[in-house]
C-alpha positions in Angstrom: 72.6 12.5 21.8 71.7 15.8 20.1 74.2 17.3 17.5 75.4 20.6 18.6 74.8 23.7 16.4 78.3 25.1 15.0 79.2 28.2 17.1 78.8 31.9 15.4 81.9 33.8 15.0 81.9 36.6 17.5 80.2 39.9 16.2 78.9 38.2 13.2 74.9 39.1 12.8 72.5 36.6 12.2 71.8 35.4 8.8 68.4 36.3 7.4 66.8 35.9 4.2 63.5 36.6 2.7 61.4 33.5 1.9 62.3 32.2 -1.5 65.4 34.4 -2.0 68.7 32.3 -2.0 71.7 34.0 -0.1 74.4 36.2 -2.1 76.5 34.1 -4.3 74.0 31.0 -4.2 72.7 30.1 -7.8 69.2 30.8 -8.3 67.3 27.7 -9.3 63.9 27.8 -10.8 61.2 25.8 -9.3 58.1 25.2 -10.8 55.1 26.2 -8.8 53.3 23.3 -7.5 50.2 22.1 -9.9 46.9 23.2 -9.4 43.8 21.1 -9.3 41.5 23.3 -11.6 38.6 21.0 -11.9 35.3 22.2 -9.8 34.7 20.3 -6.3 31.1 19.6 -7.7 32.1 19.2 -11.5 34.8 16.7 -11.9 34.2 13.0 -13.2 33.2 11.7 -9.8 31.0 14.7 -8.8 29.3 14.1 -12.3 28.5 10.6 -11.9 27.3 11.3 -8.7 24.9 14.1 -10.1 24.0 11.6 -12.9 23.4 9.0 -10.6 20.9 11.2 -8.3 19.2 12.5 -11.4 18.1 8.8 -12.6 17.1 7.9 -9.1 14.8 11.0 -9.2 13.4 10.0 -12.4 13.1 6.4 -11.3 11.4 7.6 -7.9 8.9 9.7 -10.2 8.2 6.7 -12.6 7.1 4.9 -9.9 5.1 7.4 -8.4 3.3 8.3 -11.7 3.0 4.2 -12.2 1.4 3.8 -8.6 -0.9 6.9 -9.0 -2.2 5.4 -12.1 -2.6 1.8 -11.5 -3.7 1.8 -7.8 -5.9 -0.6 -7.0 -9.6 0.7 -7.1 -11.2 -1.6 -4.1 -10.0 -3.7 -1.5 -13.4 -5.0 -0.1 -16.8 -6.2 -1.1 -18.5 -2.9 -0.5 -16.1 -0.7 -2.7 -16.0 -3.6 -5.4 -19.9 -3.3 -5.4 -19.5 0.5 -5.8 -17.4 0.2 -8.9 -19.7 -2.4 -10.4 -22.4 0.2 -10.4 -20.5 2.7 -11.8 -19.7 0.6 -14.5 -23.4 -0.1 -15.1 -23.8 3.5 -15.1 -21.3 4.1 -17.7 -22.5 1.6 -20.0 -26.0 3.4 -19.8 -24.4 6.7 -20.4 -22.4 5.5 -23.4 -25.9 4.2 -24.7 -27.8 7.6 -24.3 -24.9 9.4 -25.8 -25.0 6.7 -29.0 -28.6 7.6 -29.3 -28.1 11.2 -28.8 -25.6 11.0 -31.9 -27.9 8.8 -33.9 -30.5 11.6 -33.4 -28.2 14.1 -34.1 -26.8 12.6 -37.6 -30.8 11.8 -38.5 -32.4 15.1 -37.9 -29.5 18.1 -38.4 -28.5 19.6 -41.6 -25.0 19.1 -41.1 -22.1 16.8 -42.6 -23.1 14.2 -40.6 -26.6 14.0 -42.1 -27.1 10.3 -42.5 -23.4 9.6 -42.8 -23.1 5.6 -42.9 -20.3 5.6 -40.4 -21.8 7.7 -37.7 -25.1 5.3 -38.2 -23.1 2.4 -37.6 -20.9 3.4 -35.0 -23.8 4.6 -32.7 -25.5 0.9 -32.9 -22.3 -0.7 -32.4 -21.7 1.4 -29.1 -25.4 0.9 -27.9 -25.0 -3.1 -28.6 -21.3 -3.3 -27.6 -21.3 -1.4 -24.3 -23.2 -4.4 -22.3 -20.8 -6.7 -23.1 -18.3 -4.8 -20.8 -20.6 -6.5 -18.0 -19.6 -10.0 -19.0 -16.0 -9.1 -18.1 -14.7 -10.7 -14.3 -15.1 -7.3 -13.2 -15.1 -8.1 -9.3 -11.9 -9.6 -9.6 -10.4 -6.6 -12.0 -11.5 -3.9 -9.2 -8.7 -5.6 -7.2 -5.9 -5.0 -9.3 -4.2 -3.3 -11.6 -6.6 -4.5 -14.3 -9.3 -2.4 -12.9 -7.7 1.4 -14.0 -6.3 -0.1 -17.1 -10.1 -1.3 -18.1 -11.4 2.4 -17.3 -8.4 3.9 -19.3 -9.2 1.7 -22.5 -12.6 2.2 -22.3 -12.0 6.1 -21.8 -9.6 5.9 -24.9 -12.3 3.8 -27.0 -14.7 6.8 -26.5 -12.4 9.5 -27.4 -11.8 7.6 -30.9 -15.3 7.3 -31.6 -16.1 10.4 -30.6 -13.0 11.8 -32.8 -13.8 10.3 -36.0 -17.7 11.2 -35.5 -16.6 14.9 -34.8 -14.2 14.7 -37.4 -17.0 13.6 -40.3 -19.2 16.2 -38.8 -16.8 19.1 -39.5 -14.0 18.8 -37.5 -13.8 22.2 -34.8 -17.0 23.0 -35.7 -18.7 19.8 -34.8 -20.6 20.2 -31.3 -20.3 16.2 -31.1 -16.6 16.9 -29.4 -18.8 18.2 -26.4 -19.6 14.6 -25.6 -15.7 14.5 -24.6 -16.9 16.8 -21.4 -19.2 13.9 -20.2 -16.5 11.6 -20.5 -14.6 14.1 -18.2 -17.1 14.2 -15.8 -17.3 10.1 -15.7 -13.4 10.0 -15.2 -13.8 12.4 -12.4 -15.7 10.0 -10.2 -13.7 6.8 -11.3 -10.3 7.6 -12.1 -7.6 8.6 -9.6 -6.0 11.9 -10.2 -3.1 11.4 -12.3 -5.7 8.9 -14.3 -7.9 12.1 -14.9 -4.9 14.3 -16.1 -3.8 11.9 -18.4 -7.1 10.8 -20.1 -7.8 14.6 -19.9 -4.4 15.6 -21.9 -4.9 12.8 -24.4 -8.6 14.2 -25.0 -7.6 17.9 -25.6 -4.4 16.9 -27.7 -6.7 14.4 -29.5 -9.0 17.6 -30.2 -6.3 19.7 -31.5 -4.9 17.1 -33.7 -7.7 15.6 -35.2 -10.5 18.2 -35.1 -8.1 21.3 -35.4 -5.5 20.9 -37.6 -4.0 21.8 -40.1 -5.1 25.1 -39.2 -6.0 25.9 -35.2 -8.0 29.1 -34.9 -8.0 31.2 -31.9 -11.6 29.4 -31.0 -10.1 26.0 -31.2 -7.3 27.2 -28.8 -10.0 28.8 -26.6 -11.7 25.2 -26.5 -8.7 23.5 -25.7 -8.0 25.8 -22.9 -11.5 25.4 -21.7 -11.3 21.5 -21.9 -7.8 21.7 -20.1 -9.2 23.9 -17.5 -12.1 21.4 -16.8 -9.7 18.8 -16.5 -7.9 19.9 -13.9 -11.2 20.7 -12.0 -12.2 17.4 -12.6 -8.6 16.2 -11.1 -9.5 18.4 -7.7 -12.5 16.6 -7.6 -10.9 13.0 -8.0 -8.5 14.2 -5.6 -10.7 15.3 -2.9 -13.1 12.0 -3.5 -9.8 9.7 -2.9 -8.8 11.3 -0.1 -12.2 10.7 1.6 -12.1 7.4 0.5 -8.8 6.9 1.8 -9.6 8.9 5.3 -12.6 6.5 5.4 -10.8 3.6 4.8 -8.0 4.1 7.5 -10.8 4.5 10.3 -12.6 1.6 9.2 -9.0 -0.2 9.5 -8.5 1.4 13.0 -12.1 0.6 14.0 -11.3 -3.3 12.9 -8.2 -3.2 14.6 -9.7 -1.9 18.1 -12.3 -4.4 17.6 -10.0 -7.1 17.5 -7.4 -5.9 20.3 -7.0 -6.5 23.9 -6.8 -2.8 25.1 -4.6 -3.7 28.0 -2.1 -6.2 26.5 -2.1 -4.9 22.6 -2.5 -8.9 21.6 -6.0 -10.2 19.9 -8.8 -10.4 22.0 -11.6 -13.4 21.8 -13.2 -12.0 18.7 -9.9 -12.1 16.5 -9.0 -15.7 18.0 -12.0 -17.0 17.1 -12.0 -15.7 13.4 -8.4 -17.2 13.2 -9.3 -20.8 14.7 -12.3 -20.8 12.1 -9.3 -20.5 9.4 -7.5 -22.7 11.0 -10.0 -25.5 11.0 -10.8 -24.9 7.3 -7.0 -25.1 6.7 -6.7 -28.3 8.9 -8.3 -30.3 5.7 -4.9 -29.4 3.6 -2.6 -31.7 5.4 -1.8 -28.6 7.9 -1.9 -29.4 11.4 -2.6 -26.8 13.8 -2.9 -26.9 17.8 -4.9 -25.1 20.3 -2.9 -24.2 23.7 -5.5 -22.4 26.6 -3.5 -21.1 29.3 -4.7 -20.1 32.8 -2.4 -18.3 35.3 -1.8 -20.1 38.7 -1.6 -17.6 41.4 -2.6 -14.7 39.6 -5.5 -13.7 42.2 -3.2 -13.5 45.0 -1.0 -11.2 42.8 -4.4 -8.5 42.7 -5.0 -9.1 46.2 -1.6 -8.6 47.5 -0.2 -6.0 45.6 -3.0 -4.3 43.9 -4.7 -4.4 40.4 -1.8 -2.2 38.6 0.7 -5.3 39.6 -1.8 -7.6 38.2 -2.2 -5.8 34.9 1.7 -5.6 34.8 2.0 -9.2 35.4 -0.7 -10.0 32.3 1.4 -7.4 30.0 4.8 -9.3 31.1 2.7 -13.2 30.3 2.0 -11.9 27.0 5.2 -10.7 26.0 6.7 -13.9 27.2 4.2 -16.0 25.2 4.9 -14.1 22.0 8.7 -14.2 22.2 8.5 -18.2 21.8 6.2 -18.0 19.3 6.3 -17.4 15.4 5.3 -14.1 13.8 2.5 -16.3 11.9 1.4 -17.6 15.5 -1.4 -16.2 17.5 -1.4 -15.4 20.9 -4.7 -14.0 22.4 -6.1 -12.8 25.6 -9.7 -14.4 26.1 -10.4 -12.5 29.1 -9.1 -12.1 32.8 -6.2 -14.6 33.4 -7.1 -16.7 30.8 -5.0 -16.9 27.4 -5.1 -18.8 24.0 -2.6 -19.8 21.5 -2.9 -21.1 17.8 -0.1 -22.3 16.2 0.6 -24.8 13.6 2.6 -27.9 14.4 4.7 -30.3 12.7 7.0 -33.3 12.8 9.4 -31.0 14.0 7.2 -28.8 16.2 5.2 -31.4 18.2 2.2 -29.5 20.2 3.6 -31.3 23.5 6.7 -29.1 23.0 5.2 -26.2 22.1 2.9 -26.2 25.2 6.0 -26.8 27.3 7.6 -23.5 26.1 4.6 -21.7 26.7 4.5 -23.2 30.2 8.2 -22.1 30.9 7.8 -18.8 29.6 5.1 -17.8 31.6 7.0 -19.4 34.9 10.1 -17.3 33.9 8.1 -13.9 33.5 6.1 -14.6 36.7 9.0 -15.6 39.0 9.1 -12.7 40.9 5.4 -12.6 41.8 4.4 -16.3 42.0 2.6 -16.6 38.8 2.9 -19.7 36.5 0.6 -21.6 33.9 -1.8 -24.5 33.3 -1.6 -25.4 30.0 -4.4 -27.4 28.3 -3.5 -28.7 24.5 -5.9 -29.8 21.8 -5.0 -30.7 17.8 -7.4 -29.2 15.2 -8.8 -31.8 13.4 -10.8 -31.3 9.9 -14.6 -30.3 10.3 -14.1 -29.4 14.1 -16.4 -27.5 15.9 -15.2 -24.1 17.3 -16.8 -24.8 20.1 -16.1 -28.6 20.8 -12.3 -27.4 20.0 -12.5 -24.8 22.6 -14.1 -27.5 25.1 -11.4 -30.1 24.6 -8.9 -27.6 25.5 -10.4 -26.2 28.3 -11.1 -29.6 29.5 -7.3 -30.7 29.4 -6.3 -27.0 31.1 -8.8 -27.9 33.9 -7.3 -31.5 34.4 -4.2 -29.4 34.7 -4.9 -27.0 37.1 -6.6 -29.4 39.4 -3.7 -31.8 39.3 -1.7 -28.8 41.2 -0.9 -26.3 38.2 1.9 -25.2 36.1 1.9 -28.1 34.1 0.6 -29.5 30.3 -2.0 -31.3 29.9 -3.0 -32.6 26.3 -6.6 -33.5 25.3 -7.1 -37.0 24.2 -7.7 -37.5 20.3 
């Protein structure tokens, strides 16, 4: 029940007061104003931690990008591996020619390097040692991070030898350091852009530290700037070369994918299936068991005749999806042509070939229940040393027996 307010005496005006001012006669009590949070919204402890964490994550991403740029695999196929082997042989020959040129320079020119025993010893060492590079497992190295690391170590060794020879020959005044430009040009073809920049910076810094110090002249700075500029030009050439290679590799992958894919259903075609079947036959000798299931659709011709080819195409796509749904990701379902499909799957004591084939038959029956399409399935186990054609013939004979027995059933090939 609401409490009635006390009545105001007649003639008394309404009491008014300004906000914060007590009425007359009432004690004034000092109240402290509410405390204000003077911390910046983005500068408090939590904000600082978030900013620090974001900075660390950005630094981590940058480090990963640099690592991937420096150590990207050089080759992914045999043709690319052969290209790098040829490039390494060219580099070995180039190193020997440069070493011969340095020896001739030391023997014939009246410079501080004239008949210097260190230079005359380093030259033959390079000539005799460079071919030993070809004894390394280069084909395997070009496929992983050892390939870039090999080229980096090779460039560092070249830089050190050139720096030693040029230092002996008078430092910044020696023409021997120009051999570094040959190394930079070689890198532009071999290295990814990150590697070109890293090695170019190393060579430029080496020139300034080893050749020009302690007194760096204006001419030394000029040569260092030229080297840095040449490094950037080489890096741009490298970037263009790798971009062209990446585009070409992508086109090849797309072409291979299209050549191995059925255009209607998107599943592998006969060519891709036969390639995987060959690999399965090879793996059958390692205690792994595979089964081949050939699937021929029952009643599919009636769908085409009755409802048209568009309905037939839709039925094929639906059957492909149904077969894929009951298989594992590592198994293969392929369209061999027309209304014939093939499945390659690994079987075991827990997953029998007959059970797998029955799942496939049921999946097709469910997908085709509205158009009257079922499946006749023939099963054959992959044996070690099997011939591809003979194996498919066994599965095809089993499928034919299922078809002539009324269809919509599974028949296994005799062992």
